[in-house]
C-alpha positions as CSV (number, residue, x, y, z in Angstrom):
1,M,-36.1,56.9,275.6
2,W,-36.7,60.1,277.5
3,A,-40.1,60.8,278.8
4,A,-42.2,63.6,277.2
5,G,-41.4,67.0,278.5
6,P,-38.8,69.8,278.0
7,R,-35.7,68.5,276.3
8,Q,-33.5,71.4,277.4
9,A,-33.5,72.2,281.1
10,P,-32.1,75.3,282.7
11,M,-29.5,75.0,285.4
12,A,-27.5,77.6,287.4
13,A,-24.7,79.1,285.3
14,N,-21.2,78.7,286.8
15,P,-19.5,82.1,286.9
16,A,-16.1,80.4,287.3
17,V,-16.3,79.2,283.7
18,P,-14.8,82.0,281.6
19,F,-16.9,83.6,278.8
20,S,-16.3,82.1,275.4
21,P,-17.1,83.6,272.0
22,I,-18.8,80.3,271.0
23,A,-21.3,80.6,273.8
24,A,-24.2,82.1,271.7
25,D,-23.7,79.6,268.9
26,V,-23.8,76.7,271.3
27,L,-26.8,78.0,273.2
28,N,-28.8,78.7,270.1
29,G,-27.8,75.6,268.3
30,L,-28.4,73.0,271.1
31,S,-31.7,74.7,272.0
32,S,-32.9,74.3,268.4
33,T,-34.9,71.5,266.9
34,P,-33.2,69.7,265.2
35,K,-29.9,70.5,267.0
36,R,-27.1,72.1,265.1
37,L,-23.7,73.7,265.6
38,P,-22.1,75.9,263.0
39,P,-18.9,74.6,261.2
40,R,-16.9,77.7,262.2
41,L,-16.7,76.1,265.7
42,F,-14.5,73.4,264.3
43,Y,-11.5,75.6,264.1
44,D,-10.0,76.2,267.5
45,D,-6.3,75.3,267.7
46,A,-7.0,71.5,268.3
47,G,-9.5,71.5,265.4
48,S,-7.2,73.3,263.0
49,A,-4.4,70.8,263.8
50,L,-6.8,67.9,263.1
51,F,-7.9,69.5,259.8
52,E,-4.3,69.7,258.7
53,Q,-4.1,65.9,259.3
54,I,-7.2,65.4,257.3
55,T,-5.7,67.3,254.3
56,K,-2.9,64.6,254.2
57,L,-5.2,61.6,254.3
58,P,-5.3,59.3,251.2
59,E,-9.1,59.6,251.0
60,Y,-9.1,63.4,251.1
61,Y,-8.5,64.2,247.5
62,L,-9.5,67.9,247.7
63,T,-6.2,69.4,249.0
64,R,-3.8,67.5,246.8
65,T,-6.1,68.0,243.7
66,E,-6.3,71.8,244.3
67,R,-2.5,71.9,244.9
68,A,-2.0,70.0,241.6
69,I,-4.0,72.8,239.8
70,F,-1.8,75.4,241.4
71,E,1.4,73.5,240.5
72,Q,0.3,73.2,236.8
73,H,-1.4,76.6,236.4
74,G,0.1,78.8,239.2
75,T,2.1,81.1,237.0
76,E,-0.9,81.7,234.8
77,I,-3.1,82.4,237.8
78,V,-0.7,84.9,239.3
79,E,-0.2,86.7,235.9
80,A,-4.0,86.9,235.4
81,A,-4.5,88.3,238.9
82,A,-1.6,90.7,239.2
83,G,-0.9,92.0,235.7
84,Q,2.3,94.0,235.9
85,G,1.8,95.6,239.3
86,A,2.5,94.8,243.0
87,L,0.2,92.3,244.6
88,T,-1.2,91.6,248.1
89,M,-2.7,88.1,248.6
90,V,-5.3,88.0,251.3
91,E,-6.2,84.4,252.3
92,L,-9.5,83.6,254.1
93,G,-9.1,80.7,256.5
94,A,-5.5,80.4,255.7
95,G,-4.6,77.5,258.0
96,S,-1.0,76.3,257.3
97,A,-0.9,78.2,253.9
98,E,0.7,75.2,252.4
99,K,-1.0,75.3,249.0
100,T,-0.8,79.0,248.9
101,G,3.0,78.6,249.0
102,V,2.8,77.4,245.4
103,L,1.2,80.7,244.3
104,I,3.6,82.7,246.5
105,D,6.5,80.9,244.8
106,R,5.2,81.7,241.4
107,A,4.7,85.3,242.2
108,L,8.2,85.8,243.7
109,R,9.7,84.1,240.7
110,R,8.2,86.8,238.5
111,N,9.8,89.4,240.9
112,L,6.5,90.7,241.9
113,A,6.3,93.0,244.9
114,L,4.2,90.7,247.0
115,T,2.6,90.9,250.5
116,Y,0.8,88.0,252.1
117,E,-2.0,88.5,254.6
118,P,-3.4,85.3,256.1
119,V,-6.7,85.5,257.9
120,D,-7.7,82.7,260.4
121,V,-9.5,82.2,263.7
122,S,-6.6,80.1,265.0
123,R,-3.7,82.2,266.2
124,A,-1.6,79.0,266.5
125,A,-2.1,78.3,262.8
126,L,-1.3,81.8,261.9
127,S,1.9,81.8,263.9
128,S,3.0,78.5,262.5
129,A,2.3,79.6,258.9
130,A,4.1,82.9,259.4
131,S,7.2,81.1,260.8
132,Q,7.3,78.6,257.9
133,L,6.9,81.3,255.3
134,A,9.6,83.5,256.9
135,A,12.0,80.6,256.9
136,R,11.4,80.0,253.2
137,W,11.1,83.5,252.0
138,P,12.6,86.0,254.5
139,E,12.0,88.8,252.1
140,L,8.2,88.2,252.0
141,P,6.1,90.7,254.1
142,V,3.5,88.6,256.1
143,R,0.7,90.4,257.9
144,P,-1.4,87.9,259.8
145,L,-4.9,88.8,261.0
146,A,-6.7,86.7,263.6
147,A,-10.4,87.1,262.7
148,D,-13.5,85.2,261.9
149,Y,-14.0,86.2,258.3
150,A,-17.4,84.6,258.1
151,N,-18.7,87.3,260.5
152,G,-17.3,90.3,258.8
153,F,-13.8,91.8,258.8
154,R,-12.1,94.7,257.1
155,L,-9.6,94.4,254.3
156,V,-6.9,97.1,254.6
157,P,-5.5,98.6,251.4
158,N,-1.8,98.2,250.9
159,G,-0.7,101.3,249.0
160,A,-0.5,100.7,245.2
161,H,-0.8,96.9,245.6
162,R,-3.6,95.2,243.7
163,R,-5.3,92.8,246.1
164,L,-6.2,89.2,245.4
165,V,-8.5,87.6,247.9
166,L,-8.1,83.8,248.1
167,W,-10.9,81.6,249.3
168,I,-9.5,78.3,248.4
169,G,-9.6,74.7,249.8
170,S,-13.3,74.3,249.1
171,S,-14.0,76.4,252.2
172,M,-17.0,78.1,250.6
173,G,-18.6,74.7,250.4
174,N,-19.0,74.6,254.2
175,F,-21.5,77.5,254.1
176,E,-25.1,77.7,252.9
177,H,-25.3,79.5,249.5
178,T,-26.9,82.6,251.1
179,E,-24.0,82.8,253.6
180,V,-21.5,82.4,250.8
181,V,-23.1,85.4,249.0
182,R,-23.1,87.4,252.2
183,I,-19.4,86.7,252.9
184,L,-18.4,87.5,249.4
185,R,-20.4,90.8,249.3
186,N,-18.6,91.9,252.4
187,V,-15.3,91.1,250.7
188,R,-16.5,93.0,247.6
189,R,-17.3,96.1,249.7
190,H,-13.6,96.4,250.6
191,L,-12.2,95.9,247.1
192,H,-11.7,98.4,244.3
193,A,-13.2,97.6,240.9
194,G,-10.9,95.2,239.1
195,E,-9.3,93.7,242.1
196,G,-9.4,89.9,242.2
197,L,-11.0,86.9,244.0
198,L,-9.7,83.4,243.6
199,V,-12.0,80.6,244.8
200,G,-11.5,76.9,245.0
201,A,-14.6,74.6,244.8
202,D,-15.1,70.8,244.9
203,L,-17.1,69.7,241.9
204,A,-20.2,67.7,242.1
205,P,-20.1,64.0,241.4
206,G,-20.8,63.0,237.8
207,K,-19.3,61.0,235.0
208,S,-15.7,61.6,236.1
209,K,-16.2,61.4,239.9
210,Q,-18.2,58.7,241.7
211,V,-20.2,59.5,244.8
212,D,-18.1,56.8,246.7
213,V,-15.0,59.0,246.2
214,V,-16.7,61.9,247.9
215,R,-18.1,59.7,250.7
216,A,-14.7,58.3,251.5
217,A,-13.2,61.8,251.8
218,Y,-15.4,62.4,254.9
219,N,-15.3,58.8,256.3
220,D,-11.6,58.0,256.4
221,R,-10.5,54.6,257.6
222,S,-8.1,56.1,260.2
223,G,-10.9,58.1,261.9
224,V,-9.2,61.5,261.8
225,T,-12.4,63.1,260.4
226,A,-14.4,61.6,263.2
227,R,-12.0,63.1,265.8
228,F,-12.2,66.4,264.0
229,N,-16.0,66.3,264.2
230,L,-16.1,65.2,267.8
231,N,-13.6,67.9,268.7
232,L,-16.6,70.3,268.6
233,L,-18.0,68.5,271.7
234,A,-14.5,68.5,273.3
235,R,-14.3,72.2,272.7
236,I,-17.6,72.8,274.5
237,N,-16.2,70.8,277.4
238,R,-13.0,72.9,277.5
239,E,-14.5,76.3,276.9
240,L,-18.0,76.1,278.4
241,G,-17.6,73.5,281.2
242,G,-19.6,70.9,279.3
243,N,-19.5,67.2,280.3
244,F,-20.0,65.6,276.9
245,D,-18.8,62.0,276.9
246,L,-17.2,61.7,273.5
247,A,-17.5,57.9,273.5
248,A,-21.3,58.3,273.7
249,F,-21.4,60.1,270.3
250,R,-20.3,59.0,266.8
251,H,-19.4,60.7,263.6
252,V,-21.9,60.4,260.7
253,A,-21.3,61.7,257.1
254,E,-24.0,61.1,254.4
255,W,-24.3,62.1,250.8
256,N,-27.5,64.1,250.0
257,P,-27.9,64.1,246.2
258,Q,-30.8,66.6,246.3
259,A,-28.6,69.2,248.1
260,S,-25.4,68.1,246.3
261,A,-23.8,68.0,249.7
262,M,-22.1,65.8,252.2
263,Q,-24.0,66.3,255.4
264,I,-22.1,65.8,258.6
265,Y,-23.5,65.0,262.1
266,V,-22.6,64.0,265.6
267,Q,-25.0,61.3,266.7
268,S,-25.9,60.3,270.2
269,V,-25.5,56.5,270.6
270,R,-27.8,56.4,273.7
271,A,-30.3,58.4,275.6
272,Q,-28.4,60.8,277.8
273,Q,-28.2,64.3,279.3
274,V,-25.3,66.7,279.0
275,A,-24.7,69.7,281.3
276,I,-23.0,72.9,280.0
277,R,-22.1,74.9,283.1
278,A,-21.2,78.2,281.5
279,L,-24.7,78.4,279.8
280,G,-26.6,77.1,282.8
281,L,-28.0,74.4,280.4
282,R,-28.8,70.7,280.5
283,V,-29.4,69.2,277.0
284,R,-31.2,65.9,276.6
285,F,-30.5,63.6,273.7
286,L,-32.6,60.6,272.5
287,A,-30.8,57.5,271.3
288,G,-29.8,58.1,267.7
289,E,-30.5,61.9,267.9
290,R,-28.1,64.0,265.8
291,I,-26.4,67.4,265.9
292,H,-25.9,68.8,262.4
293,T,-22.4,70.2,262.2
294,E,-21.7,70.8,258.6
295,N,-22.8,70.7,255.0
296,S,-20.0,70.4,252.4
297,Y,-21.6,71.5,249.1
298,K,-20.3,70.4,245.8
299,Y,-20.7,72.7,242.8
300,A,-21.3,72.7,239.1
301,P,-19.0,75.4,237.4
302,R,-22.0,77.4,236.2
303,Q,-23.5,77.4,239.7
304,L,-20.2,78.7,241.0
305,A,-20.1,81.5,238.4
306,A,-23.7,82.5,239.3
307,I,-22.9,82.8,243.0
308,L,-19.9,85.0,242.2
309,R,-22.0,87.3,240.0
310,S,-24.7,87.6,242.6
311,A,-22.0,88.8,245.1
312,G,-20.6,91.5,242.8
313,F,-17.8,89.7,241.0
314,E,-17.4,88.9,237.3
315,P,-15.8,85.4,236.6
316,R,-12.8,85.8,234.3
317,Q,-11.0,82.5,234.1
318,G,-11.2,78.9,235.4
319,W,-8.9,76.0,235.8
320,H,-9.5,72.3,236.8
321,D,-7.5,69.1,237.2
322,E,-7.3,66.5,234.5
323,R,-10.1,64.4,236.1
324,K,-12.4,67.5,236.6
325,W,-12.8,66.8,240.2
326,F,-12.0,70.3,241.5
327,A,-12.2,73.8,240.0
328,V,-10.4,77.1,240.7
329,M,-12.0,80.3,239.4
330,L,-10.6,83.8,239.2
331,A,-13.1,86.7,239.3
332,R,-12.8,90.5,239.3
333,A,-14.7,92.9,241.5
334,A,-17.3,94.4,239.1
């Protein structure tokens, strides 16, 4: 084990390493006790590609369950959101927009004047999604926006179009409840009263869903989730001149029943020191020491409704799958 003394040591910053927007998050998080890194750092281009692989894993029920809800209730959802007017769908953290394609299809079948505005930090994901959508629906206007929606961005009105903001894929579960409210309040500030918000949330384990089902979704046998988690360290190496040895860390995912959350960590398998040149920082790790990278909260429907109300939205309608593992809720800006 390391001897007593400072666990983070300064070193000379290397000016040859280019500035990265993740620098402040990494500096603050790895200088904290306990260590942490925010989950938004997962989604560089490599991380976004790995997450797309995760969504297709047999253990990862969330994506296919939400898609099944859209397949079964998509027309009803679109009609409830759009009424008889034109509609702009704004999707936060759009990724590949694969599930959203179901809703787009339902809207276009109703001959709605539809515009789609995907928002994502990954320009590669946005470019890929826009190309696929254009190939399928050349008449669909697509207006991508590369932005970190968690840190504030502006929704631009689209003429007479009613707007529907999509925060689906259980993405809200990756944020603390206070952060969810902050993000949604920012969204609410840019919406007119009556415009819509559609959220997707993974439901908490209970009679219809065992905890083991949830655990397996974050501990897949093929190790894709582990690679996704460890990509955080690889990203620090790439962007900040870090020298993390990924083989010296492992992926840990544990269920916390008190928090109703899967808690995700990167754990050091031995005592070691890591240098991050762009930050002028050396970070010491004890054997078994962890970096907290994510909480994935699971909700009760009443809890989800309460969060929406506290952010200035009024829940209007909800849908779930037959097993009641996942919920989609439509709310209106109050």
